[in-house]
N, CA, C and O atoms as a printed pandas DataFrame, in Angstrom:
     atom_number atom_name residue_name chain_id  residue_number  x_coord  y_coord  z_coord
0              1         N          UNK        A               1  134.217   28.519   83.686
1              2        CA          UNK        A               1  132.766   28.619   84.042
2              3         C          UNK        A               1  132.448   29.577   85.231
3              4         O          UNK        A               1  133.025   29.291   86.280
4              5         N          UNK        A               2  131.836   30.392   85.243
5              6        CA          UNK        A               2  131.398   31.239   86.161
6              7         C          UNK        A               2  130.553   30.708   87.342
7              8         O          UNK        A               2  129.503   30.116   87.093
8              9         N          UNK        A               3  131.029   30.922   88.823
9             10        CA          UNK        A               3  130.516   30.239   89.692
10            11         C          UNK        A               3  129.142   30.828   89.902
11            12         O          UNK        A               3  129.110   31.997   89.517
12            13         N          UNK        A               4  127.944   30.371   90.414
13            14        CA          UNK        A               4  126.729   30.822   90.675
14            15         C          UNK        A               4  126.693   31.260   92.248
15            16         O          UNK        A               4  127.440   30.740   93.078
16            17         N          UNK        A               5  126.028   31.968   92.469
17            18        CA          UNK        A               5  125.589   32.421   93.682
18            19         C          UNK        A               5  125.631   31.654   94.769
19            20         O          UNK        A               5  126.184   31.949   95.829
20            21         N          UNK        A               6  124.885   30.387   94.450
21            22        CA          UNK        A               6  124.558   29.270   95.384
22            23         C          UNK        A               6  125.949   28.582   95.640
23            24         O          UNK        A               6  126.267   28.369   96.811
24            25         N          UNK        A               7  126.834   28.206   94.579
25            26        CA          UNK        A               7  127.863   27.669   94.668
26            27         C          UNK        A               7  128.792   28.437   95.614
27            28         O          UNK        A               7  129.397   27.815   96.487
28            29         N          UNK        A               8  128.914   29.601   95.493
29            30        CA          UNK        A               8  129.820   30.531   96.342
30            31         C          UNK        A               8  129.315   30.264   97.689
31            32         O          UNK        A               8  130.071   29.752   98.516
32            33         N          UNK        A               9  128.063   30.573   97.999
33            34        CA          UNK        A               9  127.624   30.406   99.378
34            35         C          UNK        A               9  127.990   29.071  100.091
35            36         O          UNK        A               9  128.447   29.028  101.233
36            37         N          UNK        A              10  127.720   27.876   99.232
37            38        CA          UNK        A              10  127.979   26.721   99.773
38            39         C          UNK        A              10  129.392   26.491  100.075
39            40         O          UNK        A              10  129.734   25.873  101.084
40            41         N          UNK        A              11  130.290   27.010   99.160
41            42        CA          UNK        A              11  131.731   27.179   99.755
42            43         C          UNK        A              11  132.149   27.697  100.941
43            44         O          UNK        A              11  132.980   27.151  101.668
44            45         N          UNK        A              12  131.411   29.098  101.243
45            46        CA          UNK        A              12  131.472   29.613  102.449
46            47         C          UNK        A              12  130.866   28.991  103.271
47            48         O          UNK        A              12  131.516   29.004  104.317
48            49         N          UNK        A              13  129.967   28.448  103.370
49            50        CA          UNK        A              13  129.390   27.674  104.480
50            51         C          UNK        A              13  129.983   26.371  104.790
51            52         O          UNK        A              13  129.718   25.858  105.877
52            53         N          UNK        A              14  130.824   25.726  103.884
53            54        CA          UNK        A              14  131.740   24.688  104.037
54            55         C          UNK        A              14  132.812   25.159  104.884
55            56         O          UNK        A              14  133.144   24.308  105.710
56            57         N          UNK        A              15  133.410   26.156  104.940
57            58        CA          UNK        A              15  134.169   26.992  105.749
58            59         C          UNK        A              15  133.855   27.350  106.975
59            60         O          UNK        A              15  134.689   27.316  107.880
60            61         N          UNK        A              16  132.710   27.706  107.139
61            62        CA          UNK        A              16  131.982   28.264  108.307
62            63         C          UNK        A              16  130.598   27.672  108.491
63            64         O          UNK        A              16  129.661   28.464  108.388
64            65         N          UNK        A              17  130.362   26.565  108.714
65            66        CA          UNK        A              17  129.064   25.794  108.829
66            67         C          UNK        A              17  128.160   26.495  110.109
67            68         O          UNK        A              17  126.972   26.208  110.255
68            69         N          UNK        A              18  128.770   27.311  110.885
69            70        CA          UNK        A              18  127.837   27.627  112.094
70            71         C          UNK        A              18  127.848   28.991  111.936
71            72         O          UNK        A              18  127.718   29.574  113.013
72            73         N          UNK        A              19  127.956   29.701  110.995
73            74        CA          UNK        A              19  127.778   30.952  110.719
74            75         C          UNK        A              19  126.248   31.157  110.329
75            76         O          UNK        A              19  125.789   30.503  109.392
76            77         N          UNK        A              20  125.458   32.050  111.026
77            78        CA          UNK        A              20  124.015   32.118  111.077
78            79         C          UNK        A              20  123.763   32.917  109.780
79            80         O          UNK        A              20  122.807   32.590  109.076
80            81         N          UNK        A              21  124.658   34.068  109.377
81            82        CA          UNK        A              21  124.211   34.585  108.124
82            83         C          UNK        A              21  124.414   33.908  107.090
83            84         O          UNK        A              21  123.600   34.055  106.178
84            85         N          UNK        A              22  125.360   33.115  106.928
85            86        CA          UNK        A              22  125.640   32.202  105.746
86            87         C          UNK        A              22  124.366   31.185  105.784
87            88         O          UNK        A              22  124.026   30.756  104.681
88            89         N          UNK        A              23  123.830   30.870  106.598
89            90        CA          UNK        A              23  122.719   29.787  106.665
90            91         C          UNK        A              23  121.617   30.522  106.246
91            92         O          UNK        A              23  120.976   30.026  105.319
92            93         N          UNK        A              24  121.174   31.766  106.778
93            94        CA          UNK        A              24  120.288   32.595  106.378
94            95         C          UNK        A              24  120.102   32.877  104.589
95            96         O          UNK        A              24  119.096   32.757  103.891
96            97         N          UNK        A              25  121.534   33.299  104.215
97            98        CA          UNK        A              25  121.690   33.662  103.141
98            99         C          UNK        A              25  121.446   32.339  102.065
99           100         O          UNK        A              25  121.038   32.514  100.917
100          101         N          UNK        A              26  121.703   31.258  102.522
101          102        CA          UNK        A              26  121.511   29.873  101.783
102          103         C          UNK        A              26  119.837   29.685  101.748
103          104         O          UNK        A              26  119.197   29.409  100.732
104          105         N          UNK        A              27  119.318   29.883  102.991
105          106        CA          UNK        A              27  117.735   29.432  102.879
106          107         C          UNK        A              27  117.178   30.413  102.032
107          108         O          UNK        A              27  116.282   29.952  101.325
108          109         N          UNK        A              28  117.452   31.827  101.839
109          110        CA          UNK        A              28  116.989   32.771  100.996
110          111         C          UNK        A              28  117.415   32.512   99.745
111          112         O          UNK        A              28  116.548   32.758   98.906
112          113         N          UNK        A              29  118.631   32.026   99.227
113          114        CA          UNK        A              29  119.065   31.706   97.995
114          115         C          UNK        A              29  118.373   30.298   97.282
115          116         O          UNK        A              29  118.201   30.156   96.072
116          117         N          UNK        A              30  118.026   29.307   98.335
117          118        CA          UNK        A              30  117.310   28.253   97.920
118          119         C          UNK        A              30  115.850   28.742   97.576
119          120         O          UNK        A              30  115.212   28.360   96.594
120          121         N          UNK        A              31  115.487   29.490   98.363
121          122        CA          UNK        A              31  113.942   29.944   98.409
122          123         C          UNK        A              31  113.859   30.630   96.842
123          124         O          UNK        A              31  112.925   30.397   96.075
124          125         N          UNK        A              32  114.964   31.482   96.530
125          126        CA          UNK        A              32  114.680   32.317   95.428
126          127         C          UNK        A              32  114.791   31.047   94.209
127          128         O          UNK        A              32  114.093   31.195   93.206
128          129         N          UNK        A              33  115.408   30.181   94.284
129          130        CA          UNK        A              33  115.609   29.235   93.197
130          131         C          UNK        A              33  114.422   28.176   93.291
131          132         O          UNK        A              33  114.344   27.343   92.388
132          133         N          UNK        A              34  113.544   28.159   94.273
133          134        CA          UNK        A              34  112.380   27.428   94.336
134          135         C          UNK        A              34  112.513   26.147   94.798
135          136         O          UNK        A              34  111.737   25.212   94.603
136          137         N          UNK        A              35  113.695   26.150   95.518
137          138        CA          UNK        A              35  113.901   24.740   96.275
138          139         C          UNK        A              35  113.288   25.076   97.656
139          140         O          UNK        A              35  114.098   25.567   98.442
140          141         N          UNK        A              36  112.113   24.925   98.083
141          142        CA          UNK        A              36  111.618   25.134   99.200
142          143         C          UNK        A              36  112.166   24.009  100.218
143          144         O          UNK        A              36  112.430   24.410  101.351
144          145         N          UNK        A              37  112.323   22.936   99.995
145          146        CA          UNK        A              37  112.765   21.843  100.828
146          147         C          UNK        A              37  114.009   22.289  101.381
147          148         O          UNK        A              37  114.172   22.326  102.601
148          149         N          UNK        A              38  114.970   22.659  100.500
149          150        CA          UNK        A              38  116.235   23.146  101.317
150          151         C          UNK        A              38  116.105   24.384  102.083
151          152         O          UNK        A              38  116.638   24.571  103.177
152          153         N          UNK        A              39  115.273   25.330  101.374
153          154        CA          UNK        A              39  115.018   26.549  102.254
154          155         C          UNK        A              39  114.625   26.338  103.443
155          156         O          UNK        A              39  115.212   26.905  104.364
156          157         N          UNK        A              40  113.556   25.483  103.693
157          158        CA          UNK        A              40  112.899   25.039  104.862
158          159         C          UNK        A              40  113.913   24.621  105.834
159          160         O          UNK        A              40  114.001   25.091  106.968
160          161         N          UNK        A              41  114.670   23.722  105.344
161          162        CA          UNK        A              41  115.949   22.698  106.160
162          163         C          UNK        A              41  116.922   24.043  106.997
163          164         O          UNK        A              41  117.257   24.079  108.181
164          165         N          UNK        A              42  117.205   25.081  105.880
165          166        CA          UNK        A              42  118.074   25.951  106.699
166          167         C          UNK        A              42  117.291   27.031  107.465
167          168         O          UNK        A              42  117.835   27.571  108.428
168          169         N          UNK        A              43  115.939   27.405  107.062
169          170        CA          UNK        A              43  115.237   28.264  108.086
170          171         C          UNK        A              43  114.979   27.461  109.261
171          172         O          UNK        A              43  115.033   28.069  110.330
172          173         N          UNK        A              44  114.672   26.046  109.299
173          174        CA          UNK        A              44  114.357   25.556  110.631
174          175         C          UNK        A              44  115.494   25.325  111.285
175          176         O          UNK        A              44  115.423   25.407  112.512
176          177         N          UNK        A              45  116.680   25.018  110.739
177          178        CA          UNK        A              45  117.908   24.860  111.427
178          179         C          UNK        A              45  118.197   26.159  112.234
179          180         O          UNK        A              45  118.701   26.094  113.355
180          181         N          UNK        A              46  117.864   27.365  111.631
181          182        CA          UNK        A              46  118.387   28.756  112.086
182          183         C          UNK        A              46  117.494   28.585  113.471
183          184         O          UNK        A              46  118.047   28.506  114.568
184          185         N          UNK        A              47  116.292   28.546  113.334
185          186        CA          UNK        A              47  115.187   28.515  114.442
186          187         C          UNK        A              47  115.753   27.779  115.950
187          188         O          UNK        A              47  115.717   28.127  117.130
188          189         N          UNK        A              48  116.277   26.590  115.215
189          190        CA          UNK        A              48  116.546   25.635  116.246
190          191         C          UNK        A              48  118.019   26.086  116.742
191          192         O          UNK        A              48  118.032   26.339  117.946
192          193         N          UNK        A              49  118.907   26.200  116.272
193          194        CA          UNK        A              49  120.211   26.490  116.442
194          195         C          UNK        A              49  120.719   27.921  116.709
195          196         O          UNK        A              49  121.774   28.110  117.314
196          197         N          UNK        A              50  119.952   28.919  116.249
197          198        CA          UNK        A              50  120.328   30.230  116.405
198          199         C          UNK        A              50  118.996   31.228  116.668
199          200         O          UNK        A              50  118.671   32.210  116.000
200          201         N          UNK        A              51  118.416   30.737  117.704
201          202        CA          UNK        A              51  116.939   31.439  117.884
202          203         C          UNK        A              51  116.921   32.852  118.064
203          204         O          UNK        A              51  115.846   33.450  118.122
204          205         N          UNK        A              52  118.124   33.497  118.167
205          206        CA          UNK        A              52  118.164   34.800  118.165
206          207         C          UNK        A              52  118.227   35.485  117.268
207          208         O          UNK        A              52  117.969   36.669  117.486
208          209         N          UNK        A              53  118.592   35.080  115.869
209          210        CA          UNK        A              53  118.538   35.368  114.576
210          211         C          UNK        A              53  117.427   35.646  114.145
211          212         O          UNK        A              53  116.754   34.769  113.604
212          213         N          UNK        A              54  116.963   36.939  114.279
213          214        CA          UNK        A              54  115.389   37.308  114.234
214          215         C          UNK        A              54  115.154   37.523  112.805
215          216         O          UNK        A              54  113.962   37.368  112.539
216          217         N          UNK        A              55  115.713   37.758  112.022
217          218        CA          UNK        A              55  115.434   37.737  110.484
218          219         C          UNK        A              55  114.435   36.420  109.955
219          220         O          UNK        A              55  113.555   36.436  109.095
220          221         N          UNK        A              56  114.839   35.481  110.659
221          222        CA          UNK        A              56  114.382   34.187  110.273
222          223         C          UNK        A              56  112.932   34.086  110.506
223          224         O          UNK        A              56  112.270   33.604  109.587
224          225         N          UNK        A              57  112.312   34.468  111.605
225          226        CA          UNK        A              57  111.032   34.212  111.636
226          227         C          UNK        A              57  109.916   34.668  110.665
227          228         O          UNK        A              57  108.840   34.117  110.435
228          229         N          UNK        A              58  110.380   35.690  110.202
229          230        CA          UNK        A              58  109.191   36.132  109.297
230          231         C          UNK        A              58  109.181   35.541  108.066
231          232         O          UNK        A              58  108.081   35.277  107.581
232          233         N          UNK        A              59  110.420   35.211  107.306
233          234        CA          UNK        A              59  110.568   34.404  106.341
234          235         C          UNK        A              59  110.170   32.820  106.463
235          236         O          UNK        A              59  109.600   32.208  105.559
236          237         N          UNK        A              60  110.517   32.310  107.590
237          238        CA          UNK        A              60  110.166   30.898  107.829
238          239         C          UNK        A              60  108.544   31.091  107.895
239          240         O          UNK        A              60  107.863   30.323  107.215
240          241         N          UNK        A              61  107.945   32.023  108.637
241          242        CA          UNK        A              61  106.551   32.150  108.490
242          243         C          UNK        A              61  105.789   32.019  107.288
243          244         O          UNK        A              61  104.865   31.238  107.062
244          245         N          UNK        A              62  106.368   33.004  106.446
245          246        CA          UNK        A              62  106.107   33.125  104.979
246          247         C          UNK        A              62  105.906   31.966  104.314
247          248         O          UNK        A              62  104.884   31.589  103.739
248          249         N          UNK        A              63  107.176   31.310  104.457
249          250        CA          UNK        A              63  107.213   29.992  103.740
250          251         C          UNK        A              63  106.226   29.048  104.289
251          252         O          UNK        A              63  105.688   28.257  103.515
252          253         N          UNK        A              64  105.989   29.047  105.298
253          254        CA          UNK        A              64  104.913   27.951  105.915
254          255         C          UNK        A              64  103.519   28.269  105.395
255          256         O          UNK        A              64  102.732   27.388  105.048
256          257         N          UNK        A              65  103.233   29.661  105.355
257          258        CA          UNK        A              65  102.116   30.040  104.722
258          259         C          UNK        A              65  101.876   29.565  103.429
259          260         O          UNK        A              65  100.860   28.966  103.077
260          261         N          UNK        A              66  102.969   29.887  102.638
261          262        CA          UNK        A              66  102.863   29.403  101.026
262          263         C          UNK        A              66  102.852   27.730  101.160
263          264         O          UNK        A              66  102.176   27.246  100.253
264          265         N          UNK        A              67  103.239   27.051  101.765
265          266        CA          UNK        A              67  103.211   25.587  101.871
266          267         C          UNK        A              67  101.740   25.232  102.602
267          268         O          UNK        A              67  101.672   24.067  102.993
268          269         N          UNK        A              68  100.834   25.866  102.788
269          270        CA          UNK        A              68   99.724   25.497  103.549
270          271         C          UNK        A              68   99.964   25.381  104.863
271          272         O          UNK        A              68   99.001   24.912  105.469
272          273         N          UNK        A              69  100.882   25.634  105.513
273          274        CA          UNK        A              69  100.933   25.149  107.013
274          275         C          UNK        A              69  100.805   26.129  107.893
275          276         O          UNK        A              69  101.718   26.475  108.642
276          277         N          UNK        A              70   99.387   26.773  107.859
277          278        CA          UNK        A              70   99.049   27.913  108.682
278          279         C          UNK        A              70   99.451   27.765  109.929
279          280         O          UNK        A              70  100.078   28.760  110.295
280          281         N          UNK        A              71   99.344   26.805  110.881
281          282        CA          UNK        A              71   99.302   26.751  112.374
282          283         C          UNK        A              71  100.890   26.728  112.477
283          284         O          UNK        A              71  101.225   27.307  113.511
284          285         N          UNK        A              72  101.915   26.282  111.798
285          286        CA          UNK        A              72  103.028   26.197  111.856
286          287         C          UNK        A              72  103.525   27.945  111.676
287          288         O          UNK        A              72  104.164   28.560  112.529
288          289         N          UNK        A              73  103.175   28.359  110.710
289          290        CA          UNK        A              73  103.147   30.084  110.389
290          291         C          UNK        A              73  102.931   30.849  111.749
291          292         O          UNK        A              73  103.756   31.635  112.214
292          293         N          UNK        A              74  101.922   30.579  112.238
293          294        CA          UNK        A              74  101.087   31.415  113.546
294          295         C          UNK        A              74  102.226   30.976  114.742
295          296         O          UNK        A              74  102.483   31.739  115.673
296          297         N          UNK        A              75  102.772   29.845  114.610
297          298        CA          UNK        A              75  103.303   29.450  116.054
298          299         C          UNK        A              75  104.599   29.925  115.937
299          300         O          UNK        A              75  105.122   30.247  117.004
300          301         N          UNK        A              76  105.514   30.105  114.542
301          302        CA          UNK        A              76  106.755   30.691  114.371
302          303         C          UNK        A              76  106.510   32.051  114.672
303          304         O          UNK        A              76  107.206   32.576  115.541
304          305         N          UNK        A              77  105.421   32.867  113.956
305          306        CA          UNK        A              77  105.562   34.343  114.360
306          307         C          UNK        A              77  105.171   34.418  115.773
307          308         O          UNK        A              77  105.334   35.557  116.211
308          309         N          UNK        A              78  104.802   33.750  116.463
309          310        CA          UNK        A              78  104.648   33.925  117.938
310          311         C          UNK        A              78  105.972   33.845  118.389
311          312         O          UNK        A              78  106.427   34.830  118.972
312          313         N          UNK        A              79  106.700   32.817  118.222
313          314        CA          UNK        A              79  108.044   32.565  118.841
314          315         C          UNK        A              79  109.136   33.799  118.506
315          316         O          UNK        A              79  110.040   34.126  119.276
316          317         N          UNK        A              80  108.876   34.399  117.238
317          318        CA          UNK        A              80  109.626   35.363  116.685
318          319         C          UNK        A              80  109.075   36.614  117.503
319          320         O          UNK        A              80  109.825   37.410  118.068
320          321         N          UNK        A              81  107.746   36.700  117.507
321          322        CA          UNK        A              81  107.435   37.957  118.392
322          323         C          UNK        A              81  107.926   38.127  119.962
323          324         O          UNK        A              81  108.187   39.263  120.358
324          325         N          UNK        A              82  108.051   37.019  120.840
325          326        CA          UNK        A              82  108.680   36.921  121.890
326          327         C          UNK        A              82  109.944   37.084  122.042
327          328         O          UNK        A              82  110.366   37.528  123.109
328          329         N          UNK        A              83  110.791   36.759  121.014
329          330        CA          UNK        A              83  112.170   36.987  120.937
330          331         C          UNK        A              83  112.446   38.467  120.506
331          332         O          UNK        A              83  113.244   39.154  121.143
332          333         N          UNK        A              84  111.863   38.883  119.559
333          334        CA          UNK        A              84  112.099   40.467  119.142
334          335         C          UNK        A              84  111.524   41.171  120.210
335          336         O          UNK        A              84  111.952   42.319  120.318
336          337         N          UNK        A              85  110.713   40.840  121.002
337          338        CA          UNK        A              85  110.217   41.842  122.197
338          339         C          UNK        A              85  111.386   41.881  123.379
339          340         O          UNK        A              85  111.579   42.821  124.150
340          341         N          UNK        A              86  112.163   40.544  123.328
341          342        CA          UNK        A              86  113.201   40.545  124.418
342          343         C          UNK        A              86  114.177   41.133  123.859
343          344         O          UNK        A              86  114.907   41.663  124.696
344          345         N          UNK        A              87  114.590   41.305  122.551
345          346        CA          UNK        A              87  115.695   41.785  122.113
346          347         C          UNK        A              87  115.468   43.298  121.705
347          348         O          UNK        A              87  116.307   43.909  121.043
348          349         N          UNK        A              88  114.274   43.871  122.144
349          350        CA          UNK        A              88  113.799   45.113  121.833
350          351         C          UNK        A              88  114.079   45.577  120.063
351          352         O          UNK        A              88  114.512   46.675  119.713
352          353         N          UNK        A              89  113.764   44.610  119.269
353          354        CA          UNK        A              89  114.116   44.873  117.960
354          355         C          UNK        A              89  112.578   45.272  117.469
355          356         O          UNK        A              89  111.674   44.496  117.159
356          357         N          UNK        A              90  112.565   46.487  117.491
357          358        CA          UNK        A              90  111.027   47.024  117.275
358          359         C          UNK        A              90  110.746   46.891  115.692
359          360         O          UNK        A              90  109.587   46.686  115.333
360          361         N          UNK        A              91  111.724   46.997  114.784
361          362        CA          UNK        A              91  111.315   46.951  113.516
362          363         C          UNK        A              91  110.796   45.464  113.203
363          364         O          UNK        A              91  109.687   45.251  112.712
364          365         N          UNK        A              92  111.560   44.629  113.482
365          366        CA          UNK        A              92  111.200   42.809  113.244
366          367         C          UNK        A              92  109.872   42.743  113.986
367          368         O          UNK        A              92  108.885   42.255  113.436
368          369         N          UNK        A              93  109.825   43.259  115.313
369          370        CA          UNK        A              93  108.461   42.851  116.134
370          371         C          UNK        A              93  107.330   43.481  115.282
371          372         O          UNK        A              93  106.297   42.823  115.154
372          373         N          UNK        A              94  107.436   44.784  114.643
373          374        CA          UNK        A              94  106.183   45.215  113.985
374          375         C          UNK        A              94  105.894   44.425  112.924
375          376         O          UNK        A              94  104.701   44.231  112.690
376          377         N          UNK        A              95  106.953   43.777  112.022
377          378        CA          UNK        A              95  106.689   42.931  110.867
378          379         C          UNK        A              95  105.954   41.487  111.175
379          380         O          UNK        A              95  105.089   40.953  110.481
380          381         N          UNK        A              96  106.537   40.994  112.418
381          382        CA          UNK        A              96  106.104   39.982  112.716
382          383         C          UNK        A              96  104.791   40.068  113.124
383          384         O          UNK        A              96  103.975   39.299  112.617
384          385         N          UNK        A              97  104.400   40.979  114.066
385          386        CA          UNK        A              97  102.958   41.027  114.518
386          387         C          UNK        A              97  101.864   41.345  113.511
387          388         O          UNK        A              97  100.707   40.929  113.569
388          389         N          UNK        A              98  102.396   42.156  112.556
389          390        CA          UNK        A              98  101.657   42.433  111.295
390          391         C          UNK        A              98  101.378   40.906  110.415
391          392         O          UNK        A              98  100.277   40.564  109.983
392          393         N          UNK        A              99  102.374   40.289  110.311
393          394        CA          UNK        A              99  102.276   38.937  109.430
394          395         C          UNK        A              99  101.291   37.987  110.345
395          396         O          UNK        A              99  100.398   37.332  109.808
396          397         N          UNK        A             100  101.491   37.964  111.605
397          398        CA          UNK        A             100  100.684   37.176  112.546
398          399         C          UNK        A             100   99.305   37.589  112.407
399          400         O          UNK        A             100   98.462   36.746  112.100
400          401         N          UNK        A             101   98.944   38.954  112.625
401          402        CA          UNK        A             101   97.545   39.245  112.365
402          403         C          UNK        A             101   96.948   39.226  111.285
403          404         O          UNK        A             101   95.722   39.143  111.200
404          405         N          UNK        A             102   97.911   39.318  110.091
405          406        CA          UNK        A             102   97.307   38.810  108.755
406          407         C          UNK        A             102   96.915   37.466  108.487
407          408         O          UNK        A             102   95.856   37.149  107.946
408          409         N          UNK        A             103   97.835   36.657  108.897
409          410        CA          UNK        A             103   97.893   35.249  108.842
410          411         C          UNK        A             103   96.611   34.486  109.797
411          412         O          UNK        A             103   95.982   33.514  109.379
412          413         N          UNK        A             104   96.421   35.000  110.867
413          414        CA          UNK        A             104   95.218   34.686  111.796
414          415         C          UNK        A             104   93.900   35.348  111.529
415          416         O          UNK        A             104   92.912   35.202  112.249
416          417         N          UNK        A             105   93.946   36.085  110.448
417          418        CA          UNK        A             105   92.721   36.850  110.044
418          419         C          UNK        A             105   92.229   37.922  110.849
419          420         O          UNK        A             105   91.028   38.190  110.822
420          421         N          UNK        A             106   93.011   38.549  111.548
421          422        CA          UNK        A             106   92.713   39.491  112.422
422          423         C          UNK        A             106   92.581   40.993  111.665
423          424         O          UNK        A             106   92.021   41.994  112.112
424          425         N          UNK        A             107   93.173   40.854  110.566
425          426        CA          UNK        A             107   92.915   42.152  109.628
426          427         C          UNK        A             107   93.263   41.722  108.195
427          428         O          UNK        A             107   93.937   40.707  108.015
428          429         N          UNK        A             108   92.846   42.425  107.231
429          430        CA          UNK        A             108   93.202   42.006  105.744
430          431         C          UNK        A             108   93.900   43.332  105.239
431          432         O          UNK        A             108   93.401   44.441  105.430
432          433         N          UNK        A             109   94.920   43.153  104.675
433          434        CA          UNK        A             109   95.756   44.394  104.103
434          435         C          UNK        A             109   94.718   45.056  102.936
435          436         O          UNK        A             109   94.936   46.176  102.474
436          437         N          UNK        A             110   93.614   44.265  102.534
437          438        CA          UNK        A             110   92.963   45.044  101.683
438          439         C          UNK        A             110   92.030   46.151  102.123
439          440         O          UNK        A             110   91.568   47.028  101.393
440          441         N          UNK        A             111   91.814   45.988  103.428
441          442        CA          UNK        A             111   90.952   47.083  104.018
442          443         C          UNK        A             111   91.803   48.401  104.167
443          444         O          UNK        A             111   91.149   49.433  104.317
444          445         N          UNK        A             112   93.013   48.488  104.149
445          446        CA          UNK        A             112   93.690   49.706  104.193
446          447         C          UNK        A             112   93.526   50.596  102.920
447          448         O          UNK        A             112   94.083   51.692  102.857
């Protein structure tokens, strides 16, 4: 039987439970499999335990939006904006600002 991507990631994670990339990959894989509870668990764990892993903030914010948790999405976007500014990660900063502005109603992509 061929191993699934999820099974392989879980094996890697078992060997390296503190690896932030593996946690991110698992969150993304669970989201792809529509297991939002597990995806949320891994994304939130990353924000708590690896706050400088900037890729998490955009995806966690979007997941919160999908779940109807707008205030949580806005909060996480703001948190990510602060961290990406400190790290001078301009690409992630621009994505987070755009997501925050859209979620807060400051502009609508349909207007462009």
